[in-house]
N, C-alpha and C positions, 0 to 999 in steps of 0.2 A: 208674238208670244214667244215660251222663252222654251229654247228647247232644255228636254229631262224634264220637265213639270208640264203636261199640258194634255188635252184631251180631243184626239182629232175625230171629223166624220168619215166613213167609211163611203169612197165614193162607186165602190165597186163589188159583186158579192156573186159569186157562182149560182148559179140558175135551181131550182127543187129539182127539175126533173135530171140534171144531170149527176147531181146527189144519188139517188135512187137507184139511177141507172150501175153507176159504181159503188153499190152498197155490196151487190150479190157478186162481187168480181176479189177474189183473196188479193191482199197487198204486195204478196209476191210478184206476182202476174204483174201490178202496175207498176215496179219497181224494175222486172225486166223489162218492160220496154221504152224506159225512159233510162235505161244503158245500164241499169243498177247504180247513179252513180249520186242519187238523193236517202238520204235515212237522214233521222235524228240522234244516229248514235244507240248503241246498245243498254247504253243506261235505262232509256227511257222506256217503263213496262209498263205493262195492262195493271192495276190497281187492281182492279172488279171483280164480278164473277167472271169466269174461263166463258170462253165462246162469245163476248158480243163485242159486237162490230160496230168500227165508229167513222161516222160517215158526215162531215158537214161544215159550211164557212167558218172563217179562222174571224175573230175578232181577238186583235190582237195587244197584250198588254208586254211593257217593258219596264220589269222592278227593281229596285235595290235590293237585293240580294235579302229575304229574310223580313221580307216588310210588304203586305197584304192591303196595305189600302186602295192601289187603284185598281187588284184583283174586287174588291168590293165595291167599285163603282163598275166594272167592269158588266158585272154581276146585273144590275140595277139598271147596266145600258143594253144589254143581249135579247136581241128576238128573239123567239120559239124557234129552235135546231141550230142558232150559232154553236159555235167550240171558242172556246175562250182559249187562247194561247200566250203562256207566262213565261217570258223566257225572264226566270230570278236568279240567273248568272250561276244555276249547276249547284249553287250552295245548298247543301244537305244540314246547317247548322241550325235554320228554323223553319217549324212547317208553314207554307203559303195555304191550304186552304186544313178543313176538315170535317166531322158528323155536319154542324149546324152550316154551315157552307155550302156543303153538297146537299143539304134541304130546302135549301132556299135555291139552287139553280135546277132542281126534279122541278117544285113549285112553276118557276118562270119558264120550264121546258125546255130549256137548253141543250144540245145534242150531248155534251161532254166537256169536261176540259184537259187541258196539257197541262202540265209543271214541268219546266226545265228546276227544279227544284224539288223540293221533301213534301210531302203530306205528314196526317197526322191523323190518329182514330180508323186506322187499317183497317183493324177487324171488319166496323161496319159500315167500310167502303167496298171492303171483298165480298160486305153478305151482298152488296146490291148491284143489280144490273146496269146504274150510270157511270158510261164508263169515263174512267180515270184515270190516265197514263202521266207515272213520276219519276224522279229518279231515284227517291227514296223514303225513307220514314224515320221521321224524330219524334218525340213529345213534346220537342220545347216548341212554343207557342208561336208566333209572327209579333213584330213589330207593326204600328198604324202609322206612321209616320211621311212616309213616300222618301222621297222623289217617284215618278214614273208616267209613263208614258201609256194612252191606249191611241190603238189605230196609228201605230207606226208600224216600218218593215222591221222584222226584227230575225234572228239566225240562231239555232240551235243549232250546234256540233256542224256547221257549215251548210244545213238546211234552211235556205231563204224563207222566211215565208211575209207576204206582206197580205194587209187588209182582203177577206173575199176570196182569198185563195181555201182551195180543198184541203180539207186535214183526210186522210184515211189512216184508220187503224186499225190491226187485230191482234192475235196473239205472237204474230212475229213479228210486230209493231207496227214503227207509224210512219205517212209521208206524207209530207207535201206535193199538192200537183198545183203547180201557176195554173191563173184564172185564163190564160191566155192558151194553153197549149192542155186543156180540160179531156176538148171535143175530140182532139187527135190522139191524144193520150187514151180518152174511154175507146173510140176505134179497134186500137192496135190492143190492149188490154184484154177485151173483147175476143177476140180472135186468137190470142196467147191464152187464152184461158180455153175457147173453146179446143184447141187442137192436144192441149193437155188432156181434158174429157177424151177426146177420143185416143189418146197415148195409154190411158189406165184401161178404155175399154181392148185395145191391141194388147195390150200387158195382161186381162184378166182372160182372153181368148186364146192367148198363145202365140199371135201372128207379130208382134212385136220387131221388130229391124232395128236390131244394134247393129250393123254394119261399119255405122259409122266411125265406134270407136275403134277398132283394125286400123282403117283407114286415115283417123289421126293422128294414128301411132306411129304407122310408116312414116307420114308426111313428115312427123316430127324428127323422122330418126332415130326410133326404137330399137333396142336391138332384141334377139332372142323372140322374134313371133313369128307363128308356126308359118 
């Protein structure tokens, strides 16, 4: 099988129950407990209606910049609740998807799409709640010649994504949780979120303890403290 133009099978996938457990957690909390070391870069932003969250297993696509042949095939192969994650090289010259492909994904029950590249028909996409993350917008359409690969590991701005990994997204951005780490990360992120909820309650009650700020400044040798 030739590297660069091939379709592989996904051999493992994050469990639906885990996906649902992550759905209620802010991406920022998950990022914090992953040591703030994982991110898909600031260019990938939500193109859909505000406030819609993204969560589901990755079906990965690596394609030549500006070409969406393998994305069409990925839509046909994807299972309901999958998220198609496309590494199109970050190029913004040609759109990878538009309104017609969006309609196909909605019809098939997919959970969303992430594109390290551009979209078009942005007004129509922005009016819907189907999650679409992309790096930009252009009116220029795609080519359909290949090559490309489906269900291979990809990397977006240093964030490695393997087929079946958990993809999360909200208004703050995107995150990939490796399949092998998902349960451990879930427990830590849930604890982090619970602690923040408690902290907000303390702020509202006027009982928030911010003494750590002066303690840190003293430890770092800051001058001028009272």
